[in-house]
N, C-alpha and C positions, 0 to 999 in steps of 0.2 A: 504493500500500500504506500502510495506517495505521501510524502510529508511536504509542508510548505518549504520553498527554497529560500535562499538568501534574498532573492529578488521579489519574494512574495509567494502567493499561492500558485500551484502548478496548474497546467491545462486540465489534467485529469481530476484534480481535487475540486476545481471550479465546476466542471461538468457534473461531478458527484453531488455537490451541494445543490445544484439546480434540479437534478433528477430526484433528489431526496425531498425537496419542497413540493415538486409536482406529484410525486407518489403519495405523500402524506395527504395532500388536498384531494387527490383522486379517491382515496379510500374513504375520507370523511364525507364526500359527496354521494357516494354510492347509495347509501340508505335513503336520504331525502329524494334522490332522483327516482328510485324504485317506488317510493311512496306516491309520487306524481300528484301531489296536492298543490304544488307551487311551481311556476315556470322558471323561477330564478335559479334553483339548484341545477336544473338541466342546462341552462345557459352557462353557468360556471363550470360544470363538468365538461362541456364541449370545449370551452376555452382552455381548460387544463389539459385535455387530451391533445389539443392542437399544439399547445406549448411543449408538451412532452415529445410529440413528433418532431417539432422544430429543433428541440435541444438534442435529440438523438441524431438528427441529420447533421447538426452543426458540430457537435463534439464526439460523434461516433468514432472518428479516427483516433481519438485519445483513449477510448474505453474498450476493454475486453469484456463484452457482455454475453450472457447466455443466448443460445440460438433462438429461443422462443421470444426474446425481447427484440422484436423487429418491427419495421414500419408496416409490413403487410398485415400483421395481426392488429396493430393499432388502427390501420385505415378502415377496417371493417367496422370496428366499434364507433369510430368517428363518423362514418357514413350513417349509421343508424341514429346516432345522436343528432346529426344534421337534419335528417328528415323530420324528426319530431320537433326540433327547435325551430326550423323554418316554418312549420305549420303554426306553431305558437305565435311567431312574429306576424304572419299573415292574418291570423284570426284577431290578434290584438289591434293591428292597424285598421282592420275592417270594423271591428266592434267598437273600439274606443275612440278612433280618430275620424273615420269617414262616415259611419252610420249616423251619428248625431247631426251631421251637416246635410243630411238628405231629407227630402220631403217624404211624407208617410207612404205614398204609393211605391216609391222606389225602395223604401225599407221593406215593404211587404214582398216585393219581387225578389229581394235578396235572401229570403228565408231558405229556399232550396240550396243556395250556395253555402250558407252558414251551416246547414245540416250536413252537407257533403264534406266540408272542412272538418266538422266535428267527428264524422265517421272516420275520415282519413287519419285524424290525430289519435283516435282510440287504437286503430290498427298499428300506427307507428309506435305508440306507447307499448303495445304488446310485443312488437318485434324488438324494440329497444331493451325491454326487460329480459327477453330471452338471450340477447347478446351479453348483457351485463352479468347474467347468472351462468353463462356457458363456461364449460371447463377450459376452453381456450383462453377466454378473457381472464378468468381467475388464475390460471396458471401463469399468464404473463405477469400479473401483479405479484404473485408469490415469488416468482423467479427474480423479478426486479428488486423486491424487498430483501431477498437473500443476498443478491449482489451488493446492495447498498451497505450491508453489514460487513462484507468482505470484498471490497472492490478491487479490481485489477485494471492496470493501465498499460497502454503501449508506451514505446519510447517517447513518442510525441507527447503523451500524457504526462510524462515526467518533466517536460520542459516548463520554464516559467511562463505563466500566462501573459505577463506584460511584454514579453518578447514576441508574442504572436498575435497581438490585437489586430494588426492590419489584415492578416490572413483570415481572421474570423469575421471580418466586417466588409472589407472593400470589394472583393469579387462579386458578392451577391448584389451589392449596391450598383455596381457598374452594369451588370446584366439587367437589373430592373429598369435602369434609365434608358435602355435601348429598346424597351418593349413597344411594339407598334400601337398599343392601346392608348398611349399618351396623345397621339395625333388624330384621333377620331374627332370629327367636327360636329356631329349631331347625335342626339339620343336615339338608340335603336339601330344605329349604323352597323354595329358588329358586337352583339351581346356576348358572343363566345370570347372575343378578344378582351372585352372589359372584365369578364369573369376570370380569365387567366391573369390579367393584370392585378385584380383584387387579391388573388391568391399570392402573387409575388409580393405585393405590398405587405400583406399580413406576415408572410414568411420572413422578410427582411426586418420588419418591425420587431418580431419576436427575437430574432437573432441579436439585434441591437439592444433590446431590453435585457437580454442575458448578460450584456457587458456594460450596462448603463453607468455603473459606478466608475468606469474607466474611460468614459467618453468626454469629449469637450462639450461646452455649451452648444456649439454648432451641431454636434452629433445628437444631443438631446433634443434640439429643435427639429432635426430630421425625423426623430421618432414621433414627435407631435404631428408633423406633416403627414407621415405615413398613416398614422391612426385616423386623421381626418379624411384622407383619401380613401382608405379602406371603408370608413363609415359611409361616405357619399356614394361610392360604387355599390355598397351593400344595399343602400336605400333604393338606388336606381333598379337594382336587380329585384328587390322585393316588390316594387311597384309594377314591374314588368310581369312577374310571376302572378301577382294578384289580378292584374288585368286579364291575363290569359285564363286564369282559373274561373273568373266570373264570365268571361266571354264564352267559355265552353258550355256554361249552363244557360246561356241566353239564346233563344231560338230566333229572335228578331234583330240581333246585333246589339252591341253594347251602347252605341250612340243613340239608337232608336228607343230601346227599352229602358235605359238608365242614363239619360242625358246629363243629369246633374253629377252623377258619379263619374261618368266619362270625363266631364270637364274638370272635376276635382283631381282625378288621376293625372290628367294632362298638365294641369297647373303645378302639381307637386313635382312631376317629372321635370318640367322646364326649370323650376326653381332649383331643384337639386343639380340639374345639369349645368346651370350657370355657375353655381358654387364650385362644381368640379372643374370646369374649364378655367375658372379663376385660379384655383389651386394648381392645376397642371401647368398653366402658363408660368406661374411663379416658380414652380419647381424647375422648369427648364430654362429660366432666365440665366443668361450667361454668367452674370456676377454670382448668382446663387450656386451655380454648378462649380465655378472655380473655387469658391469658398468651401463648399462641402467636400470637394475632392482633396483640398489641401489640409482641412482641419478635422474631418470626420473622426479619425482614429487617434487624435491626440489625447493624451491622458488628461482627465480632470483633476489629477492629483499633483499639480505643479511639476509635471515632467518626471515623476517617480519611475525609474526603471527604463526610461526611453532613450538612454544615451547609447544603446547598442548600435553597432555598425549596421546591422540588418535594418533597423528602423530608419536610420539616417539615409540609407540607400532608398528605401521605400518613399521616404518623405521627399527626397530630391526628385525622384521619378514623378511623384504626384504633382509637385509644384511645376515641373517642366511640362507635364501633360496639361495642367490647368492653364499655363501661360499660352499654350497653342489654341485654346478655346476663344481667345480674344478676336 
């Protein structure tokens, strides 16, 4: 088992601390989620599982984990969590936000849609419970808990974390910034691309949050931007899914049978899209890109541990690259 080095915590020990926190929270949320009396535990469990996946992907090269602790097993559980959670979000938006703004006739016409969403949510809840109680899922948790008590690390895991911050942050950031979804000009133009971009935003956000204590103020602001972008794209997706779900239940077309609802959905979409475009244009502003590339992985701890030749090489390369963006 790795011990903290002279330069601070090791890569492996940091990964271990993250996995320990995720696992503890996962176990604590299992019971409330299975009780299914409140939507919030399900939301928190979904976030925890996603953070667990992101941490395993990020620090996997540092850790010698049991074979059953892998992304494929986690993905199935996250998928079931996602179906139930998405239905909770759609029902809440319809019931709490949109329905009170509709005239009585339109509220009446939405009763079949509401019943259908309720049926789908019950089914999703049953499927979710079967996954969380399954031997595969429980074995993954048990094996991860056992590893946390006696962790093993690779040679990279024994290296000081502070010497490797750029490798844990910058490549994923660069890949995200080249995603074609940033350049879409109108809502509904390419929903699949926006969905892919949202996943990358979330993944990088979780990776950066895993290292937040070691980032500069610019890096922390990047986390806030990623969170806002993820939220806006998620809202756009929810509005699109809700529109399609309602349209599928409407024989006369959404605009003819539910004109006020169609107008509300369109206005919400346009408002959300304007906010997204404002954010995306700011993110791609040349000055913002230069600053982020040069400062993202600087330590927020007065340069502690950053005098290594490797970091200085990275920093010079980043500044050189940033200068060519002018």
